[in-house]
C-alpha positions as CSV (number, residue, x, y, z in Angstrom):
1,M,12.4,-38.6,53.6
2,L,10.5,-41.8,53.8
3,R,13.6,-43.8,54.5
4,R,14.4,-41.5,57.4
5,Y,10.9,-41.2,58.8
6,P,8.9,-44.3,57.5
7,E,6.2,-43.7,60.1
8,T,5.1,-40.5,58.4
9,L,3.7,-42.5,55.4
10,R,-0.1,-42.6,55.4
11,W,-2.2,-45.1,53.5
12,R,-3.5,-42.5,51.1
13,Q,0.0,-41.6,50.1
14,G,0.6,-45.2,49.0
15,L,-2.3,-45.3,46.6
16,P,-0.6,-43.4,43.7
17,P,2.4,-45.7,43.6
18,L,0.1,-48.7,43.6
19,F,-1.9,-47.2,40.8
20,V,1.1,-46.5,38.7
21,L,2.5,-49.9,39.4
22,S,-0.8,-51.5,38.4
23,L,-0.8,-49.6,35.2
24,I,2.8,-50.7,34.4
25,V,2.1,-54.4,35.3
26,V,-1.2,-54.6,33.5
27,A,0.1,-52.8,30.4
28,A,3.0,-55.2,30.3
29,L,0.7,-58.2,30.6
30,A,-1.7,-56.7,28.1
31,A,1.1,-57.1,25.5
32,F,0.8,-60.9,25.8
33,L,-2.7,-61.7,27.2
34,P,-5.8,-60.0,25.7
35,I,-7.7,-60.2,28.9
36,F,-5.3,-57.7,30.4
37,R,-6.2,-55.2,27.6
38,I,-9.7,-55.2,28.9
39,L,-8.5,-54.8,32.5
40,L,-6.2,-52.0,31.5
41,A,-9.0,-50.2,29.6
42,A,-11.4,-50.7,32.5
43,E,-8.9,-49.3,35.0
44,V,-8.2,-46.3,32.9
45,C,-11.9,-45.7,32.2
46,I,-12.9,-46.0,35.9
47,Y,-10.1,-43.6,36.9
48,G,-11.0,-41.1,34.1
49,I,-14.7,-41.2,35.0
50,T,-13.8,-40.7,38.7
51,L,-11.6,-37.7,37.8
52,F,-14.3,-36.2,35.6
53,A,-16.9,-36.5,38.3
54,A,-14.5,-34.7,40.7
55,G,-14.0,-32.0,38.1
56,V,-17.7,-31.6,37.7
57,Q,-18.2,-31.4,41.4
58,G,-15.4,-28.9,41.8
59,S,-16.7,-26.9,38.9
60,F,-20.2,-26.6,40.5
61,R,-18.7,-25.9,44.0
62,Q,-16.4,-23.1,42.8
63,R,-18.7,-22.0,39.9
64,K,-15.8,-22.1,37.4
65,A,-16.5,-24.1,34.2
66,L,-12.8,-24.7,33.4
67,L,-12.4,-26.9,36.5
68,V,-14.3,-29.6,34.6
69,I,-11.1,-30.1,32.6
70,G,-8.4,-28.5,34.7
71,L,-9.1,-30.4,37.9
72,P,-8.9,-33.9,36.4
73,V,-5.7,-33.0,34.5
74,A,-4.1,-31.6,37.7
75,I,-5.1,-34.6,39.8
76,A,-4.0,-37.1,37.3
77,T,-0.7,-35.3,36.9
78,M,-0.1,-35.3,40.7
79,H,-1.1,-39.0,41.1
80,I,1.1,-40.2,38.2
81,T,4.1,-38.1,39.0
82,W,3.9,-38.8,42.8
83,G,3.5,-42.6,42.1
84,A,6.2,-42.8,39.5
85,G,8.6,-40.7,41.6
86,F,7.9,-42.9,44.6
87,L,8.5,-46.1,42.7
88,W,11.7,-44.6,41.1
89,S,13.1,-43.6,44.5
90,M,12.4,-47.1,45.7
91,I,14.2,-48.7,42.7
92,K,17.0,-46.2,42.9
93,G,17.4,-46.8,46.6
94,V,17.8,-50.5,46.1
95,F,20.7,-50.0,43.8
96,T,22.4,-47.1,45.5
97,D,22.3,-48.4,49.1
98,R,24.7,-51.2,48.3
99,S,27.9,-49.4,49.1
100,P,31.0,-51.5,49.8
101,E,31.8,-52.0,53.5
102,K,34.5,-49.8,55.0
103,K,37.5,-51.7,56.3
């Protein structure tokens, strides 16, 4: 869809792929450089705290206690799957678009 209509992509739709990419890159670098372990932990903690705050807010707004847990899990699932799927489609597209020229 994005290849056909690239103008439909909004900046907010690009954030999950960037987040997943940053997790992958920072995790890979954390295997070799200890400073990146701290950066990875900080990134995951800030994301988790933000999701928890959204869960608390949604819980108060809807008056449903289970949203404190359910909302962060749902949002994280959507972000990570959207981001990973987007990155995978970009990688897959690079390797599958190279078809031999017709003679």
